[in-house]
SEDREN-408885 format. One record per residue: y, z, x of N, C-alpha, C in turn. Coordinates in steps of 0.2 Angstrom, whole numbers, padded with zeros to 4 digits, always signed. Layout:
BEGIN
YZXYZXYZX...
This chain:
BEGIN
+0519+0521+0626+0523+0515+0623+0530+0518+0621+0535+0515+0623+0542+0516+0621+0544+0512+0615+0551+0513+0614+0554+0509+0609+0555+0502+0611+0554+0497+0606+0555+0490+0608+0563+0489+0610+0564+0484+0614+0570+0482+0616+0575+0481+0610+0581+0483+0610+0585+0482+0605+0588+0475+0605+0589+0472+0600+0591+0465+0599+0599+0465+0601+0601+0460+0604+0608+0459+0605+0611+0457+0598+0618+0457+0598+0621+0456+0591+0620+0449+0589+0620+0444+0594+0618+0437+0593+0611+0436+0590+0606+0439+0593+0599+0439+0591+0599+0441+0584+0602+0447+0583+0601+0450+0576+0604+0445+0571+0610+0442+0572+0614+0438+0568+0609+0432+0566+0606+0429+0572+0602+0423+0571+0596+0425+0566+0593+0430+0567+0587+0432+0563+0589+0433+0556+0595+0436+0555+0598+0437+0548+0599+0431+0545+0602+0426+0548+0604+0419+0546+0597+0415+0544+0592+0417+0547+0586+0414+0546+0582+0417+0540+0585+0422+0537+0582+0425+0531+0578+0431+0533+0578+0434+0539+0574+0440+0540+0578+0446+0539+0575+0451+0538+0578+0458+0537+0575+0463+0541+0579+0467+0544+0576+0473+0548+0573+0478+0544+0567+0480+0546+0563+0486+0543+0561+0491+0549+0560+0497+0547+0557+0501+0552+0550+0504+0548+0545+0504+0552+0538+0505+0550+0536+0512+0553+0534+0517+0550+0531+0523+0553+0523+0523+0551+0519+0523+0556+0512+0523+0555+0509+0530+0558+0503+0532+0555+0500+0538+0558+0498+0537+0565+0499+0543+0569+0498+0543+0576+0491+0545+0577+0486+0540+0577+0479+0542+0578+0477+0545+0584+0482+0546+0589+0480+0550+0595+0481+0557+0594+0484+0559+0588+0485+0566+0587+0478+0568+0584+0475+0573+0586+0468+0576+0584+0469+0578+0576+0474+0581+0574+0474+0583+0567+0475+0577+0563+0479+0572+0564+0480+0566+0560+0473+0562+0560+0470+0562+0566+0463+0558+0566+0458+0562+0562+0458+0569+0562+0453+0572+0558+0455+0571+0550+0461+0571+0548+0463+0570+0541+0460+0563+0539+0462+0558+0544+0460+0551+0542+0452+0550+0541+0448+0554+0546+0441+0553+0545+0439+0557+0539+0442+0563+0537+0440+0566+0531+0441+0562+0525+0447+0559+0525+0448+0554+0519+0444+0548+0519+0442+0545+0525+0437+0540+0525+0431+0542+0522+0428+0548+0524+0422+0550+0522+0422+0552+0514+0428+0554+0512+0428+0555+0504+0428+0549+0501+0431+0544+0503+0431+0537+0500+0424+0534+0500+0421+0535+0506+0414+0532+0507+0409+0536+0502+0410+0542+0501+0406+0546+0497+0407+0544+0490+0413+0543+0488+0415+0541+0481+0412+0534+0479+0412+0530+0484+0409+0523+0483+0402+0523+0482+0398+0529+0484+0391+0529+0483+0389+0532+0476+0394+0535+0473+0393+0538+0466+0391+0533+0461+0386+0534+0457+0384+0529+0452+0389+0527+0447+0392+0533+0445+0397+0532+0439+0404+0529+0441+0405+0527+0447+0411+0524+0449+0412+0518+0446+0407+0514+0445+0408+0507+0442+0410+0508+0434+0407+0513+0431+0408+0514+0424+0416+0516+0423+0418+0520+0428+0425+0522+0428+0430+0517+0429+0428+0512+0434+0432+0506+0435+0433+0502+0429+0427+0501+0426+0427+0496+0420+0431+0499+0415+0431+0506+0414+0435+0509+0408+0442+0509+0410+0444+0510+0416+0451+0509+0418+0454+0502+0417+0450+0497+0419+0452+0490+0419+0453+0488+0411+0448+0491+0407+0449+0489+0400+0455+0491+0397+0457+0497+0399+0463+0500+0396+0469+0496+0399+0469+0494+0406+0474+0491+0409+0476+0484+0406+0470+0480+0404+0471+0473+0401+0471+0473+0394+0470+0478+0391+0469+0478+0383+0476+0476+0380+0475+0471+0376+0481+0469+0373+0485+0463+0376+0483+0461+0382+0486+0456+0386+0486+0449+0383+0480+0448+0379+0480+0441+0376+0483+0441+0369+0487+0446+0367+0491+0446+0361+0498+0444+0362+0500+0441+0368+0506+0439+0369+0509+0433+0364
């Protein structure tokens, strides 16, 4: 897959006038074996962490600290 067709000056100006802004997005190349292996390893670590019993205790503790004092406004 190559790069997308570049917009003409008129097309670009029309989109800008409609409130759009150009952005460039870089994503992992999942066809690269090293990138895929890292993604799989990270997904496995996340899945394993989700199975730990104390994760809910940790989440509750963190949330308490995050929201503590919010009702004192």
